[in-house]
C-alpha positions as CSV (number, residue, x, y, z in Angstrom):
1,M,-15.5,-3.3,34.9
2,I,-13.6,-5.4,31.8
3,K,-10.0,-6.3,32.8
4,I,-7.5,-7.3,29.6
5,P,-4.1,-6.8,29.2
6,G,-2.1,-3.7,28.6
7,L,-2.5,-3.3,25.2
8,I,0.9,-3.3,22.6
9,D,0.2,-0.3,19.3
10,V,2.6,-1.6,17.1
11,H,2.7,1.5,14.4
12,V,2.7,4.9,16.6
13,H,4.5,8.3,15.6
14,L,5.5,10.6,18.4
15,R,7.6,13.7,16.4
16,E,9.9,13.5,18.8
17,P,13.5,14.6,17.9
18,G,12.8,17.8,15.3
19,A,9.0,18.7,15.6
20,T,7.5,18.4,19.5
21,H,4.6,21.2,18.6
22,K,3.0,18.3,17.1
23,E,4.0,15.9,19.5
24,D,6.6,14.6,22.1
25,W,7.4,11.0,23.6
26,K,5.8,12.6,27.2
27,S,2.3,13.7,25.8
28,G,2.4,10.6,23.6
29,T,2.5,8.3,26.0
30,S,0.0,9.8,27.9
31,A,-2.3,9.5,25.3
32,A,-1.1,6.0,24.5
33,L,-2.1,4.9,28.6
34,A,-5.6,7.5,27.9
35,G,-6.3,5.1,25.2
36,G,-4.8,1.9,27.5
37,I,-2.1,0.9,25.7
38,T,0.7,0.5,27.7
39,A,3.3,-0.5,25.6
40,V,4.0,1.6,22.2
41,L,6.6,0.4,18.6
42,V,7.5,3.9,17.5
43,M,8.1,5.0,14.0
44,P,11.7,6.3,13.0
45,N,10.4,8.9,10.3
46,T,11.3,12.2,12.6
47,E,12.9,15.3,12.0
48,P,16.1,14.1,12.0
49,P,14.9,10.5,11.3
50,I,16.0,7.4,12.9
51,V,18.5,5.9,11.0
52,D,22.2,5.5,12.5
53,G,23.5,5.5,15.8
54,K,23.5,9.0,16.7
55,T,19.9,9.2,15.8
56,F,18.8,6.1,17.8
57,S,20.6,7.9,21.1
58,L,18.5,10.6,20.3
59,S,15.3,9.4,19.9
60,L,15.8,7.0,23.2
61,S,17.2,9.2,25.9
62,A,14.0,11.6,25.4
63,A,12.3,8.4,25.7
64,K,14.4,7.0,28.7
65,K,13.7,10.8,30.2
66,K,10.0,11.2,29.6
67,S,8.0,7.7,28.2
68,Y,5.3,7.2,30.7
69,C,5.0,3.8,29.0
70,D,7.2,1.0,28.1
71,Y,9.1,1.4,24.3
72,A,11.1,0.1,21.7
73,Q,12.1,2.1,18.4
74,F,12.1,0.9,14.6
75,V,15.6,2.2,12.7
76,G,14.3,3.2,9.0
77,A,16.1,2.2,6.0
78,T,17.7,4.8,3.8
79,S,19.9,4.7,0.6
80,D,23.2,4.2,1.9
81,N,23.0,2.2,5.2
82,F,22.3,-1.4,5.2
83,E,25.3,-2.4,6.4
84,S,25.6,0.3,9.2
85,L,22.2,-0.4,10.4
86,L,22.9,-4.1,11.5
87,R,24.7,-2.9,14.4
88,L,21.2,-1.2,15.3
89,S,19.5,-4.3,14.6
90,K,19.5,-6.0,18.0
91,Y,18.7,-3.0,20.0
92,S,16.0,-2.0,17.0
93,V,12.1,-3.8,17.5
94,G,12.3,-3.8,13.8
95,M,13.7,-2.0,10.2
96,K,11.1,0.1,8.9
97,M,11.3,0.3,4.4
98,Y,8.4,3.3,3.4
99,L,8.4,2.0,0.0
100,D,5.3,4.0,-1.3
101,Q,4.8,7.8,-0.7
102,T,4.4,8.5,3.2
103,Y,5.5,11.5,5.5
104,G,9.1,12.7,5.4
105,P,12.1,11.5,3.4
106,L,12.7,7.8,4.2
107,Q,10.9,6.2,0.3
108,L,13.2,3.7,-1.2
109,E,12.1,3.5,-4.6
110,K,15.0,1.6,-6.4
111,L,14.2,-1.9,-6.4
112,Y,18.1,-2.4,-5.8
113,L,18.0,-0.6,-2.5
114,W,15.6,-3.2,-0.7
115,L,17.9,-6.4,-1.9
116,K,20.5,-5.0,-0.5
117,H,18.5,-4.3,3.0
118,F,16.7,-8.3,2.5
119,E,20.2,-9.2,2.4
120,N,21.7,-7.7,5.1
121,W,18.8,-7.4,7.7
122,P,19.1,-10.4,10.2
123,K,16.3,-12.6,9.9
124,K,14.9,-12.9,13.0
125,V,14.7,-9.6,13.5
126,P,11.1,-7.9,11.9
127,I,11.1,-5.7,8.6
128,A,7.8,-4.2,8.7
129,V,7.1,-2.2,5.6
130,H,4.7,1.1,3.8
131,A,3.4,-0.9,0.8
132,E,0.4,0.0,-1.7
133,G,-0.7,-2.2,-4.5
134,R,1.7,-3.8,-7.0
135,T,4.5,-2.2,-4.8
136,L,3.2,-4.6,-1.7
137,A,3.1,-7.5,-5.0
138,A,6.6,-6.5,-5.1
139,V,7.9,-7.1,-1.6
140,I,5.7,-10.3,-1.1
141,L,7.8,-11.7,-3.6
142,M,10.6,-10.7,-2.4
143,S,10.3,-11.4,1.1
144,Y,9.4,-15.2,-1.3
145,L,12.5,-15.2,-2.7
146,Y,14.8,-14.9,0.7
147,D,12.4,-16.2,2.0
148,R,12.0,-14.4,5.8
149,S,9.3,-13.0,7.6
150,L,7.3,-9.8,5.8
151,H,5.1,-7.9,8.2
152,V,2.9,-4.9,6.1
153,C,1.8,-2.0,7.9
154,H,-1.9,0.1,7.7
155,V,-3.2,-2.3,4.5
156,S,-6.3,-0.3,3.8
157,T,-8.0,-1.9,0.3
158,R,-9.4,-5.0,-1.3
159,E,-7.1,-5.7,-3.5
160,E,-4.7,-6.1,-0.5
161,I,-5.9,-7.8,2.4
162,L,-7.1,-10.4,-1.1
163,L,-3.6,-10.7,-1.6
164,I,-2.0,-11.1,1.7
165,K,-4.7,-13.6,2.1
166,Y,-3.8,-15.4,-0.3
167,A,0.0,-15.6,0.2
168,K,-0.2,-16.6,3.6
169,N,-2.8,-19.1,2.4
170,R,0.5,-20.7,-0.2
171,G,2.7,-20.2,3.4
172,L,4.3,-17.3,3.1
173,K,5.4,-15.7,5.7
174,I,3.7,-12.7,6.1
175,T,1.9,-10.9,9.2
176,C,-0.2,-7.3,8.7
177,E,-1.7,-4.4,10.5
178,V,-5.1,-2.2,9.5
179,T,-5.8,1.2,11.3
180,P,-9.2,1.7,13.0
181,H,-9.6,4.9,10.6
182,H,-9.3,2.3,7.4
183,L,-12.1,0.1,9.2
184,F,-14.0,3.0,10.6
185,L,-14.1,5.4,8.0
186,S,-13.9,6.1,4.4
187,R,-13.4,8.6,1.4
188,E,-17.6,9.1,2.2
189,D,-16.9,10.7,5.5
190,I,-13.9,13.1,4.2
191,P,-16.5,16.3,3.2
192,S,-17.9,15.2,7.3
193,I,-14.0,15.5,7.9
194,G,-12.8,18.2,6.1
195,P,-9.9,17.9,2.3
196,G,-7.3,18.6,4.3
197,R,-7.8,17.1,7.9
198,S,-8.6,13.7,5.9
199,E,-5.6,13.4,4.8
200,V,-3.6,10.4,5.3
201,R,-1.5,7.5,4.5
202,P,-2.2,5.2,2.8
203,R,-5.3,7.5,2.0
204,L,-9.2,6.9,3.2
205,G,-10.9,4.1,1.2
206,S,-13.9,3.3,-0.5
207,N,-16.7,1.9,1.6
208,Y,-16.3,-1.6,-1.1
209,D,-12.5,-1.5,0.6
210,R,-13.3,-1.0,4.0
211,E,-16.2,-3.4,4.4
212,A,-13.3,-6.0,2.6
213,L,-11.1,-5.3,5.9
214,W,-14.2,-6.3,8.4
215,E,-14.8,-9.2,5.9
216,N,-11.2,-10.9,6.0
217,L,-10.5,-10.0,9.8
218,N,-9.3,-13.8,10.6
219,V,-6.4,-11.7,7.6
220,I,-5.6,-9.1,9.9
221,D,-2.7,-10.0,12.7
222,C,-2.4,-6.8,14.2
223,F,-4.8,-3.5,15.1
224,A,-2.3,-0.4,15.0
225,T,-2.9,3.0,15.2
226,D,-0.9,4.3,12.9
227,H,-1.1,8.2,15.2
228,A,0.4,10.5,13.1
229,P,-0.3,13.7,15.1
230,H,-0.6,16.8,13.0
231,T,-1.6,20.7,14.2
232,L,-4.7,21.6,12.9
233,S,-3.2,24.8,11.1
234,E,-1.2,22.4,9.1
235,K,-4.1,20.3,8.3
236,D,-6.3,23.3,7.4
237,S,-3.0,24.2,5.4
238,V,-2.3,25.0,1.4
239,N,-0.5,21.8,1.5
240,P,-1.9,19.6,4.9
241,P,0.4,17.2,5.9
242,P,-1.1,13.1,5.9
243,G,-1.5,11.7,9.5
244,F,-4.2,11.3,12.2
245,P,-3.8,10.9,15.6
246,G,-5.4,8.1,17.1
247,L,-3.8,6.6,20.6
248,E,-6.9,7.7,22.1
249,T,-9.6,6.6,20.5
250,A,-8.6,3.1,19.0
251,L,-9.9,1.1,22.1
252,P,-13.6,3.0,22.5
253,L,-14.2,2.3,18.6
254,L,-13.2,-0.9,19.0
255,C,-15.0,-1.3,22.0
256,N,-18.5,0.0,19.9
257,A,-17.7,-2.9,17.1
258,V,-18.1,-5.1,20.2
259,K,-21.0,-3.6,21.0
260,E,-22.4,-3.8,17.9
261,G,-21.5,-7.5,17.5
262,R,-18.8,-7.3,15.2
263,L,-16.1,-8.2,16.9
264,S,-15.3,-9.9,20.5
265,M,-13.0,-8.0,23.5
266,E,-10.6,-11.8,22.9
267,D,-10.6,-10.6,19.3
268,I,-9.0,-6.8,20.3
269,V,-6.6,-8.8,23.1
270,M,-5.6,-11.2,20.5
271,R,-5.1,-7.9,17.9
272,M,-3.5,-5.4,20.4
273,Y,-1.6,-8.0,22.8
274,M,-1.1,-11.2,21.7
275,N,-0.5,-11.2,18.3
276,P,2.1,-7.8,18.8
277,R,3.9,-9.7,21.0
278,K,4.5,-13.0,18.4
279,V,5.2,-10.9,15.9
280,F,8.1,-8.3,17.7
281,N,9.8,-10.9,20.1
282,L,8.1,-8.7,22.8
283,T,8.2,-10.1,27.0
284,A,5.6,-9.7,28.4
285,Q,5.1,-6.8,30.7
286,P,4.6,-8.5,34.3
287,D,1.2,-6.8,37.0
288,T,0.6,-4.8,33.6
289,W,-3.8,-4.6,33.0
290,V,-6.2,-2.1,31.9
291,E,-9.6,-2.0,33.4
292,I,-12.4,-0.7,31.3
293,D,-16.2,0.2,31.9
294,E,-17.8,-1.0,29.2
295,R,-21.4,0.7,29.9
296,E,-20.1,4.5,30.0
297,K,-21.2,5.8,26.5
298,W,-20.0,9.2,25.8
299,E,-18.6,11.1,22.8
300,I,-15.0,11.5,21.2
301,G,-14.1,15.2,21.3
302,A,-11.0,16.7,21.6
303,K,-11.4,18.3,24.9
304,N,-9.5,16.5,27.2
305,L,-7.1,14.9,24.2
306,F,-4.1,14.3,26.1
307,T,-2.3,14.1,22.7
308,R,-0.7,17.5,21.5
309,C,-2.2,17.7,18.8
310,A,-5.5,18.5,20.4
311,W,-8.1,17.1,17.4
312,T,-9.3,13.9,16.1
313,P,-11.0,13.1,12.6
314,F,-13.8,10.8,15.0
315,G,-14.8,13.7,16.8
316,G,-19.0,13.6,17.4
317,I,-18.9,9.9,17.7
318,H,-20.7,8.3,19.7
319,V,-18.6,5.3,21.5
320,I,-19.5,3.3,24.7
321,G,-16.5,2.0,26.8
322,K,-14.4,4.1,28.7
323,V,-10.8,3.5,29.8
324,K,-10.6,4.0,33.7
325,R,-8.0,2.6,35.0
326,V,-4.3,2.0,33.9
327,I,-1.9,-0.6,36.2
328,L,1.8,-0.9,34.6
329,R,3.9,-3.2,36.2
330,G,2.0,-3.5,39.2
331,Q,1.7,0.7,39.9
332,E,-1.1,2.7,39.1
333,V,-0.1,4.7,36.3
334,F,-3.7,6.2,35.0
335,Q,-7.5,6.8,36.6
336,D,-10.3,8.4,35.8
337,G,-8.6,10.7,33.3
338,Q,-5.6,11.9,34.7
339,V,-1.9,10.4,34.0
340,L,-0.9,9.2,37.7
341,A,2.3,8.6,36.9
342,S,5.8,10.2,36.6
343,P,7.2,10.6,33.6
344,G,10.4,8.0,32.6
345,I,8.9,5.5,34.2
346,G,8.3,3.6,30.4
347,L,11.0,1.0,29.6
348,N,13.1,0.1,26.7
349,L,11.7,-3.1,25.4
350,R,14.6,-3.8,23.5
351,P,17.7,-4.3,25.2
352,E,19.6,-1.5,26.0
353,Y,21.6,0.6,23.2
354,K,25.1,0.8,24.1
């Protein structure tokens, strides 16, 4: 057995409120434990989106009753909440700004709205952005002008990882994350996955893009799943929504890369435990760890997944390394494919909202 700290996924969509047929706090955090993840940072593009005190309370109320692992909630930037959002800065893990096409109603297209949020949001609380290509270049410039840190979500292309590399080399306060699906899949896999099921934002890149991410691992601060579940009927529809489930498959895929010599376990711990704590100002979870059988070989498939959407784009991939046991604050919460804890054991990693 390999013993590692409980991992932190800094980019998770749990679909509650509003779309619990895809996922909710109970099913999603069960999936997290099965993937060796003991804390999730949850995105705000729900239905309704988490953009004010009322919706913030709605999400955290569900989390308090249902969550099997620890959590913290992002709030979403809109065209008119740059002042009212301030009250939530103390209680949220960060503000998310959607600057390119995504799932949900939160895209900010006007540059002056970015300025308003950069001016008003406290510097000590992270800003995370969905920004691609030229939009990424623009928001990096803004972070320079305002002399504040910026976390870039799901980097997917060669030009983006090199842009972040150059910004870091110039001393800018930029951190970034990369998803397993952008590390292990490319456009070449779309025919085998299916056109609807392969819809994701940012889109799958070329093999050239994928290899550029591997070649610049030292630029990548975090591995994050961007767990974004939709049902198969939705993914196979005429207008499939973008997003993949990923909480249960990230660690085995990364362990496979360890066996192939592309990563070390220390690399995984650095990007899914140490750096997430630094970037998002998270305290340690005491007496919390994950035990992995590094020799167990198995095939990824939809069977026995905890995620409610019940499918994965990684189906059929053979991996080595399986989560066998998870301890959260001294309590055994997962063992051999079974969640052992009661819902509500998860704690909010930020101050309780009042």
